[in-house]
C-alpha positions in Angstrom: -10.5 29.7 -49.6 -12.9 28.7 -52.3 -11.9 26.3 -55.5 -9.9 22.9 -55.9 -10.2 21.0 -52.9 -10.5 24.5 -50.8 -12.5 24.5 -48.1 -14.9 27.7 -47.6 -15.8 29.7 -44.9 -19.1 31.4 -44.2 -19.3 35.0 -45.2 -19.7 36.3 -41.9 -15.7 36.6 -41.5 -13.7 35.2 -44.3 -12.0 38.4 -45.3 -9.9 39.2 -48.5 -8.6 35.9 -48.9 -6.9 34.4 -52.1 -8.3 31.8 -54.3 -6.5 28.9 -54.5 -6.9 26.6 -57.5 -6.9 23.3 -55.9 -7.8 21.4 -59.1 -5.6 20.3 -62.2 -8.5 18.2 -63.9 -8.6 18.7 -67.8 -10.9 16.3 -70.0 -14.5 15.4 -69.6 -15.1 13.5 -72.2 -16.9 10.2 -70.5 -17.1 6.5 -71.5 -19.3 4.2 -72.5 -19.5 2.1 -69.7 -23.4 1.6 -68.6 -24.2 0.7 -64.8 -23.2 -3.0 -63.8 -24.6 -3.3 -60.2 -28.0 -3.7 -58.6 -29.6 -3.3 -55.2 -29.4 -5.1 -52.6 -33.2 -6.4 -50.6 -31.6 -6.5 -47.4 -28.4 -5.7 -45.7 -27.7 -8.6 -44.2 -23.8 -7.6 -43.1 -25.0 -4.5 -41.9 -24.0 -4.7 -37.8 -25.3 -1.4 -37.1 -24.1 2.6 -37.2 -24.9 5.9 -36.2 -24.8 9.4 -36.9 -21.3 11.1 -36.9 -20.5 14.6 -37.0 -22.5 17.0 -38.8 -22.4 20.8 -39.5 -24.2 22.0 -36.7 -21.7 19.8 -34.5 -18.3 22.0 -36.8 -19.8 25.1 -37.0 -20.7 25.2 -32.9 -17.6 23.6 -31.7 -15.8 26.0 -29.5 -18.4 27.9 -28.0 -19.3 28.7 -32.1 -16.1 30.1 -32.8 -15.6 28.3 -35.9 -16.3 28.8 -39.8 -19.2 26.9 -41.5 -17.2 24.4 -43.8 -18.1 22.6 -47.0 -17.0 19.6 -47.4 -16.5 17.7 -44.4 -13.4 15.5 -45.9 -13.9 12.5 -43.5 -10.8 10.6 -41.6 -11.5 7.3 -39.6 -9.5 5.1 -37.9 -10.7 2.2 -35.9 -8.7 -0.2 -33.5 -8.1 -1.6 -29.6 -12.3 -0.5 -29.1 -11.9 3.1 -30.4 -13.5 4.6 -33.6 -12.0 8.3 -34.5 -13.9 10.2 -36.9 -12.0 13.6 -38.2 -13.9 16.1 -40.8 -13.2 19.8 -41.4 -13.0 21.0 -39.0 -13.6 18.7 -35.9 -13.1 15.5 -34.2 -14.7 13.2 -32.1 -14.1 9.6 -30.9 -16.1 6.8 -30.1 -16.4 3.3 -28.5 -17.5 0.4 -30.6 -21.1 0.9 -29.9 -21.0 4.1 -31.3 -21.3 6.2 -27.7 -19.3 9.6 -28.3 -16.5 9.6 -25.5 -14.8 12.7 -26.9 -15.6 15.5 -28.8 -17.0 17.2 -31.0 -13.4 19.1 -30.1 -12.8 22.1 -32.9 -9.4 20.9 -34.7 -7.8 24.3 -33.8 -8.4 23.6 -29.9 -6.8 19.7 -30.7 -3.4 20.9 -32.3 -2.9 24.0 -29.3 -3.9 26.8 -31.8 -6.3 29.8 -31.5 -10.0 29.8 -32.6 -10.4 29.5 -36.3 -12.4 33.0 -35.8 -12.9 35.1 -32.7 -16.3 36.0 -33.0 -16.0 38.6 -30.5 -13.2 39.8 -31.3 -12.8 39.0 -35.5 -9.1 37.3 -34.3 -8.2 34.5 -36.4 -6.8 31.6 -36.3 -4.5 29.3 -38.5 -6.6 28.0 -41.5 -6.5 24.2 -40.7 -8.1 21.5 -43.2 -8.1 18.1 -45.2 -8.1 15.6 -42.1 -7.0 11.8 -41.7 -6.1 9.6 -39.6 -4.8 6.1 -38.8 -4.6 3.4 -36.3 -1.4 1.6 -36.4 -1.5 -2.0 -34.5 2.1 -2.3 -34.8 2.8 0.6 -33.0 -0.5 0.5 -31.0 -0.9 4.4 -31.4 -3.3 6.7 -33.3 -2.0 9.2 -36.0 -3.9 12.3 -37.1 -2.7 14.8 -39.8 -4.1 17.9 -41.3 -2.8 20.8 -42.9 -2.3 24.0 -41.0 -1.8 27.4 -43.1 -0.2 30.2 -41.3 -1.7 33.8 -41.2 -0.3 37.0 -40.8 -0.9 37.2 -37.2 -4.4 37.5 -36.2 -5.3 38.8 -39.8 -7.7 36.6 -42.4 -4.3 37.1 -44.7 -2.4 34.0 -45.5 1.4 34.1 -44.4 2.1 31.7 -47.3 4.1 29.4 -44.4 2.1 25.7 -44.3 3.0 23.0 -42.3 1.7 19.2 -41.9 0.7 18.7 -38.1 1.0 15.4 -37.0 -0.7 14.2 -34.0 0.2 10.7 -32.6 -1.5 9.2 -29.3 1.1 8.2 -26.3 -0.8 5.3 -26.1 -3.0 3.2 -27.5 -5.8 4.9 -26.0 -7.3 8.2 -28.5 -8.7 9.4 -25.7 -5.7 10.4 -23.7 -2.5 12.2 -24.2 -1.3 13.4 -28.0 2.3 14.5 -29.3 2.2 17.2 -31.8 4.8 17.4 -34.8 4.7 20.2 -37.6 6.4 19.6 -40.6 7.0 22.9 -42.7 5.7 21.9 -46.8 5.9 25.4 -48.4 9.4 24.0 -49.8 10.4 27.2 -50.6 13.8 26.8 -48.7 12.5 28.6 -45.8 12.3 26.6 -42.3 14.4 23.9 -43.7 12.5 23.1 -46.6 14.0 22.8 -50.3 13.0 25.0 -52.9 10.0 23.9 -55.4 10.3 27.1 -57.3 6.4 27.3 -56.6 5.7 30.5 -58.5 4.2 33.5 -55.8 7.3 32.4 -53.6 5.3 29.3 -50.9 4.2 26.2 -52.1 1.2 24.6 -50.3 1.5 20.7 -49.1 -2.5 20.4 -50.0 -4.8 16.7 -49.8 -2.3 15.3 -47.0 -2.9 11.5 -46.6 -1.4 9.4 -44.6 0.0 5.0 -45.6 2.2 3.3 -43.1 4.9 0.3 -43.5 6.5 -1.6 -40.8 9.0 0.9 -39.8 7.6 4.2 -41.5 4.8 6.8 -41.5 4.1 8.3 -45.2 2.7 11.2 -45.7 1.5 12.7 -49.3 0.7 15.7 -50.6 -0.3 17.4 -53.5 1.9 20.5 -54.5 0.4 23.7 -55.8 1.3 27.5 -55.5 -0.3 29.1 -52.3 -0.3 32.4 -54.2 -0.2 31.8 -58.6 -1.3 28.8 -60.4 0.6 26.0 -60.8 1.0 22.2 -60.3 4.6 21.1 -59.2 3.9 17.1 -58.2 3.2 15.1 -55.3 5.5 15.2 -52.6 5.7 11.8 -50.9 6.9 12.3 -47.2 8.5 9.3 -45.3 8.6 8.9 -41.5 10.1 7.3 -39.0 7.3 5.6 -37.1 9.1 4.3 -34.0 10.0 7.4 -33.3 6.8 9.2 -33.7 5.6 6.1 -31.4 7.9 7.2 -28.3 7.4 10.8 -28.4 10.9 11.8 -30.0 12.7 13.5 -33.0 12.2 11.6 -36.1 14.1 11.6 -39.7 12.2 12.2 -42.5 12.9 12.0 -46.0 11.2 13.5 -49.2 11.0 12.4 -52.2 9.1 15.2 -54.9 6.7 13.2 -57.2 7.8 16.9 -59.4 11.4 16.0 -60.5 11.9 15.3 -64.5 13.6 12.9 -64.0 10.4 11.0 -62.0 8.7 9.1 -65.4 5.2 9.2 -64.0 2.5 12.4 -63.5 2.6 12.3 -59.6 -0.9 13.7 -58.8 -2.7 12.1 -55.4 0.0 9.5 -54.5 -1.6 7.5 -51.7 -0.1 5.7 -49.7 -1.1 2.6 -48.3 -2.7 1.6 -44.6 -2.2 -1.6 -43.1 -4.6 -3.6 -41.0 -3.7 -5.4 -37.9 0.3 -5.2 -38.3 0.4 -6.7 -41.7 3.0 -5.0 -43.4 5.2 -5.7 -47.1 8.8 -7.0 -45.7 10.3 -7.7 -49.7 13.2 -5.3 -49.7 14.2 -4.3 -46.2 10.5 -3.6 -46.1 8.7 -1.6 -49.0 5.2 1.0 -48.8 3.2 0.9 -51.9 1.3 3.8 -53.3 -0.9 4.3 -56.0 -1.8 7.3 -58.7 -4.0 7.8 -61.5 -3.6 10.4 -64.2 -6.5 10.5 -66.3 -6.6 14.7 -65.2 -3.4 15.2 -67.0 -4.9 14.4 -70.2 -7.7 17.0 -72.7 -9.8 13.8 -73.4 -9.9 12.9 -69.0 -9.7 9.5 -70.0 -6.8 7.0 -69.5 -5.7 3.2 -68.6 -3.3 3.3 -66.8 -2.6 3.5 -62.7 1.0 4.0 -61.7 2.5 2.0 -59.2 4.8 3.4 -56.8 7.1 2.0 -53.8 9.8 3.1 -51.4 11.5 0.3 -50.4 14.7 -0.6 -47.9 12.2 1.4 -44.9 14.2 -0.5 -42.2 17.0 2.3 -43.1 14.9 5.5 -41.8 16.1 5.6 -38.3 20.0 4.5 -39.3 20.8 5.9 -42.9 16.9 7.3 -44.3 19.3 8.2 -47.4 19.0 4.3 -48.4 15.4 4.4 -49.2 14.7 4.1 -52.4 11.7 5.2 -54.6 10.6 3.0 -58.1 7.3 3.3 -59.9 5.8 1.8 -62.8 3.0 1.9 -64.6 -0.2 -0.3 -65.0 -2.3 -1.1 -67.3 -6.3 -0.9 -66.5 -9.6 -1.2 -67.6 -10.3 2.4 -69.1 -11.2 5.2 -66.8 -12.6 8.7 -67.1 -12.9 11.9 -65.1 -16.8 12.1 -64.4 -18.3 14.3 -67.0 -21.4 16.1 -64.9 -22.8 17.1 -61.6 -25.2 15.0 -59.6 -28.6 15.4 -60.1 -30.8 15.2 -56.4 -34.2 13.8 -55.4 -36.6 17.2 -54.6 -37.3 17.7 -51.0 -37.3 20.8 -48.8 -34.1 23.0 -49.5 -34.4 26.2 -47.0 -31.2 27.6 -47.4 -32.3 27.9 -51.4 -35.8 29.1 -50.2 -34.1 31.8 -47.9 -32.4 32.6 -50.7 -35.0 33.3 -52.6 -37.2 34.8 -49.8 -36.0 38.5 -49.5 -37.1 38.9 -45.3 -34.9 36.3 -45.4 -31.9 36.6 -47.2 -31.5 39.7 -45.3 -30.8 37.8 -42.0 -27.9 36.1 -44.1 -27.2 39.4 -45.2 -27.2 38.8 -48.8 -29.5 39.9 -52.0 -31.8 37.3 -53.0 -31.9 35.1 -55.8 -33.3 32.6 -57.0 -32.2 29.0 -57.7 -33.3 26.0 -59.1 -34.3 23.1 -56.8 -32.6 20.8 -55.9 -29.2 21.9 -56.8 -27.0 19.7 -57.9 -23.9 18.6 -56.1 -20.2 17.8 -57.0 -18.6 14.5 -57.4 -15.2 13.2 -57.6 -12.9 13.8 -60.3 -10.5 10.4 -61.1 -7.7 11.0 -58.3 -7.2 8.0 -56.7 -8.8 7.2 -53.2 -8.2 5.2 -50.0 -5.6 2.6 -50.4 -4.9 -0.8 -48.8 -2.4 -3.2 -48.2 -4.0 -6.8 -47.0 -3.5 -9.9 -47.8 -0.2 -9.3 -49.4 -2.5 -7.1 -52.3 -3.0 -3.5 -52.9 -6.9 -2.6 -52.8 -7.4 1.0 -54.4 -10.8 3.0 -55.7 -11.5 5.7 -57.6 -14.6 8.0 -59.6 -15.4 7.2 -63.1 -17.3 8.3 -65.8 -20.7 6.0 -66.8 -23.5 6.5 -68.6 -26.6 6.0 -66.9 -29.8 4.1 -67.9 -31.6 7.4 -69.3 -27.8 8.1 -71.5 -27.0 10.8 -69.7 -23.5 10.4 -67.8 -22.9 10.2 -64.2 -20.5 8.9 -61.6 -19.7 4.9 -60.0 -16.5 3.9 -58.7 -14.0 2.2 -60.3 -12.5 -1.1 -58.1 -8.5 -2.3 -58.2 -6.9 -5.2 -56.5 -3.2 -5.5 -57.6 -0.6 -8.4 -56.8 2.0 -5.3 -55.9 5.2 -7.7 -56.7 4.0 -8.6 -60.0 1.8 -6.0 -61.5 -0.7 -8.9 -62.0 -4.6 -7.4 -61.3 -6.7 -9.9 -59.4 -9.9 -8.1 -59.9 -10.8 -5.0 -62.1 -14.2 -3.1 -62.6 -16.4 -0.7 -62.4 -19.1 -0.8 -59.6 -22.3 1.7 -61.1 -25.7 1.5 -61.2 -28.4 2.6 -63.8 -30.5 5.4 -61.8 -27.4 7.0 -59.3 -24.8 8.2 -59.1 -21.9 6.0 -56.6 -19.4 8.7 -55.8 -16.2 9.2 -53.5 -15.6 5.6 -52.5 -13.8 3.8 -50.3 -12.4 0.7 -49.8 -10.9 -0.7 -46.3 -9.8 -4.7 -46.8 -9.4 -7.4 -43.3 -6.2 -9.1 -42.9 -7.9 -12.0 -44.5 -8.5 -10.2 -47.7 -12.4 -9.5 -47.2 -13.0 -5.8 -48.3 -15.9 -3.3 -48.4 -16.4 -0.2 -50.6 -18.0 2.7 -48.7 -19.7 6.1 -51.1 -22.4 8.0 -51.2 -25.2 7.4 -53.2 -27.2 10.7 -55.1 -29.6 10.7 -58.0 -32.7 11.8 -58.7 -34.3 9.3 -57.3 -31.6 9.1 -54.3 -31.2 11.8 -51.3 -27.2 11.4 -50.9 -27.4 8.3 -48.8 -24.3 6.1 -47.2 -23.9 3.2 -49.6 -21.5 0.1 -49.4 -20.8 -3.3 -51.3 -18.2 -6.0 -50.8 -14.8 -6.5 -52.4 -13.3 -9.3 -53.0 -9.9 -10.5 -55.5 -11.4 -13.3 -56.9 -15.6 -11.9 -57.9 -14.7 -8.0 -57.3 -17.4 -5.7 -56.6 -20.9 -7.0 -54.9 -24.2 -5.7 -54.7 -25.0 -1.9 -53.7 -26.3 -2.0 -49.9 -27.8 1.1 -48.7 -26.3 1.7 -44.6 -28.6 4.7 -44.5 -30.7 6.4 -46.5 -30.7 10.4 -47.0 -33.6 12.3 -45.1 -33.8 15.3 -47.7 -31.3 16.9 -50.3 -28.1 18.7 -50.1 -28.6 22.5 -49.0 -25.2 24.0 -48.8 -24.0 27.4 -49.5 -20.9 26.6 -52.2 -21.3 27.3 -55.6 -22.9 30.3 -54.5 -21.4 33.0 -55.6 -22.1 35.3 -52.6 -20.8 32.7 -50.1 -18.5 29.7 -52.0 -18.6 30.9 -55.2 -16.9 27.9 -58.3 -18.8 24.8 -57.8 -20.8 23.2 -55.6 -19.0 20.9 -53.1 -19.7 17.2 -51.9 -16.4 16.1 -50.0 -13.1 15.4 -51.5 -12.6 12.0 -49.7 -14.4 9.3 -47.8 -12.9 6.8 -45.3 -12.9 3.1 -44.5 -11.4 1.2 -41.6 -10.6 -2.7 -40.6 -10.4 -3.7 -37.4 -9.8 -7.3 -37.3 -13.3 -8.7 -38.9 -15.1 -5.5 -38.8 -14.8 -2.5 -41.4 -16.1 0.6 -40.4 -16.8 3.5 -43.0 -17.4 7.2 -42.6 -20.1 8.3 -45.6 -21.5 11.4 -46.3 -24.8 11.8 -46.6 -27.6 14.4 -45.7 -29.4 13.2 -41.8 -32.2 15.4 -41.9 -34.8 18.1 -43.7 -36.7 21.1 -42.3 -39.0 23.9 -43.9 -37.8 27.4 -44.4 -40.2 28.4 -41.1 -38.5 25.7 -39.3 -35.2 26.9 -40.4 -36.3 30.3 -39.8 -37.4 29.8 -36.4 -35.2 30.4 -33.5 -32.2 30.1 -33.2 -32.0 31.1 -37.6 -30.9 28.5 -39.5 -30.2 25.9 -37.0 -33.8 23.9 -37.2 -33.7 22.6 -34.1 -29.8 22.0 -34.1 -29.6 19.3 -37.0 -27.9 21.8 -39.2 -26.3 25.4 -39.5 -27.9 28.4 -41.7 -25.7 27.9 -44.6 -25.3 24.1 -44.5 -27.0 20.5 -43.7 -23.8 18.0 -44.4 -24.0 15.1 -42.4 -21.6 12.4 -42.0 -23.1 7.9 -41.0 -20.7 5.9 -39.5 -21.1 1.8 -40.1 -19.8 -1.2 -38.7 -19.3 -4.3 -41.6 -19.3 -7.3 -40.1 -17.4 -10.2 -42.6 
């Protein structure tokens, strides 16, 4: 699976899988807005940080019975003295000091499946992708969700059936036992699903994300055809939170964002998470969600957000049909689909150098080919990113096109602080730098209304670095801080025709989580650098255990005190 939001396996075992187009962006016109932030000289709010999971952890988990996967797609949650990080396709659990308590555990094992690929027999397990997690202070339970795509037996071929796997801890301690729920999302009339008429016979529940109010867990997906082209609208699933927390059978309510009666274009409808047990109680309990729509226009430009709400959530256990969906437009500052890839600062790129060296390329098993160095990496489109409900407000971000100081186009972060009852905007602006891209922003907010946006900083003067900025309902976003500077360029396999094909990849989303007055950030960055000679030294491609042969992405977990 090598297009859109799809994850890509390495070249030594993918097999003849179809390419699934999971992107719908049309326009890249750009907008005329210059960078408006500055780089902070120090980071006084940074309490500390540590390196999280990386490509080496991912590839060599479960005895190496894994694919190389790019991008990582970060899920982060925090609470009760623990921090949990999930990426494609491993997870780890830490204490607040950064000590790793569990992991790396591959997600196939965590969810009770055979290995992603058995390197001895060649047998395939299910394809797992797009992890997200959430600690719910109200129930003191941890919730983790992934999309799982079934295979035909142990072959690489996709069966068509796919489901959201929902893991729920049985206690407030995530290092203990978990219950696993499976929710079919192929939506073709089989396994109790509705029939949404996806071309090719099977829908795909792509890009799942999690939110919650006081009564329900909310999961949203982007529904594409699995075996053909076509987007069929975002799906919103409301599930009884109390039942999941108790390990009981849970009621599920599905709202089909592709229904023609819904007046909004439904793509990446992101549900709000609530920190510290703070929920919207109006109208019998309400969950808020946000989406953007620039990807639907040929220009790639919009000044509209869509505010979604599901009310009467208190009825989820007794009268699930009583839940009600509403959606309305909000006029915001103009934003646009970023129009270009991000340039990188030059540095060591041994995978690129390996392809340019016939003796090394032959070890990879591919012909020699020369690529420019360093290769550009992809920024996000303008889909909504993480949404939080805190201090009675909705907080969200998305990537937008900006003009850099040299007149070229780049990526910045558009942020929103919204009164969900009235639709009034408390703050709305663009965070950007004149000499670097900011991409994959994710905001988390304390109950008192103090927030932080996490993102990657990358440009001709910056290796991919973990960055952050404060976010306030009155003054908007603050200066750009660097939590951890990148050590070298991204040097991965996506975008190379022999391996990942399509565009080069850098994430699909970041993550942030509030725990009391501390905000935890998970940012993708590059934590290592090595030469071609070090890359070719045994064990091949691992550079002393700091990367894999096919990529070098890493993650940084940072704690910000507010």
